[in-house]
C-alpha positions, 0 to 999 in steps of 0.5 A, a space after each residue: 203516282 208521281 206525275 199524277 200527284 204533282 198535277 193534282 197538287 197544282 190544280 189545289 194550288 191554282 184554286 187556293 191562289 184566288 186568295 193569295 193571303 193563304 200562301 207565304 209564297 204565292 207562285 208555289 204555294 210552298 212556305 218561303 224563307 221565314 219558314 226555310 230558317 225556323 225548320 233549319 235552327 230545329 234540324 241543324 242539331 239533327 243532321 246526321 238522323 235528318 239532311 238537307 238539300 239544295 235544289 235549283 232548276 238546273 239550265 232554266 236561264 239557256 232555255 228562256 233565252 231560247 224558248 221564252 217565258 211563256 211556260 216559266 211559271 209552270 215549270 217553277 210550279 212543277 219543280 215545287 208540286 214534284 218536290 213537294 208530293 215526293 217529300 209527302 212519302 217521307 215522314 217530318 220532311 219539309 220543302 220551302 222555296 228560297 227563291 224563284 229557282 230554287 229551294 231546301 227539302 229536309 226529311 231523314 238521311 235515309 230517304 233523302 236520296 231517293 227523294 231527290 231522285 224521284 223527284 228529279 225524274 218525274 220533272 224530267 218527264 214532266 219538262 220534255 213537253 216544252 222542247 222541241 223533238 231535236 232538242 230532245 233527241 240531242 239533249 240540249 238547250 242550246 250549243 255554240 262554239 266559245 271565243 276560244 273555239 271551244 264547242 260547248 253544250 247546254 243540256 236540258 233543264 234538270 233539278 240539281 241538288 246539294 245534300 248535306 247528310 253529316 254535320 260539317 265544319 260550317 256554321 249553320 248561317 253559312 250553310 245554306 250560302 255553301 250549298 247554293 254556291 256548290 248547286 251553280 257549280 255542278 249545274 254545267 257539268 251535267 251533274 245532277 246529286 252531290 253529298 257536300 263534305 267539308 272540303 266544298 266549304 267556302 266562306 267569303 
C-alpha cells in the first residue's frame, strides 16, 4: 500500500497519456475545474457530513529555484497520485486539480483528516528522493538572511491543507478562494493542516 499504490497509479497514467483526450487534465489524470465546481455544488449543502480540503504543494517554488524544473512534473504527479490513491479508501471521495500545484479533495468528514495526513506522509517519503543528503539532514530547501538581518529557513516540499468540515458564513462562490488564501498563509509557517473557521474568512 502507500507508495506502491501511487506508483501503480502513475504507471497507468503514463499509458493513458498517449491519448490526452481521455483525461481532463493531461499531467495528473484528475478531473479539472469544471468537475470541481459540479462536485462542490452537490456537496456544499451537505457540509458537516462531507468535508472539502484545499491541498497545495508547499515550498515547491523555492525547490524549483534551487534545483531546477527537471522533476517538476514528477512532483506534481506524485502529489496527485498520493491524494487519489489514498482517497479511494473513502466512500464517495473526489480528487480534482484546481491548478498546477493545487488540488481539491472531498470526502466524508470522519475520514478527511486521516486521508490528508496519510497522503502527506506518503508524498513526503517520495519527495525526499529529490533532495541532497545535506538538505534532508537540515530539513531545509533554502536558507538566507533577509535585508533586516533575520535568518530565514524554507523547509522541504510538503502538502499543505485547509479543511472545511462544517457550514461557515462564506458563500459557495467564495469558498475555494478563501481556502486558497489560507493555504498560502500557512505554507511558510511549517503548518500542514488547518481546519477553517469563520474567523479565517477574508473576502475582497
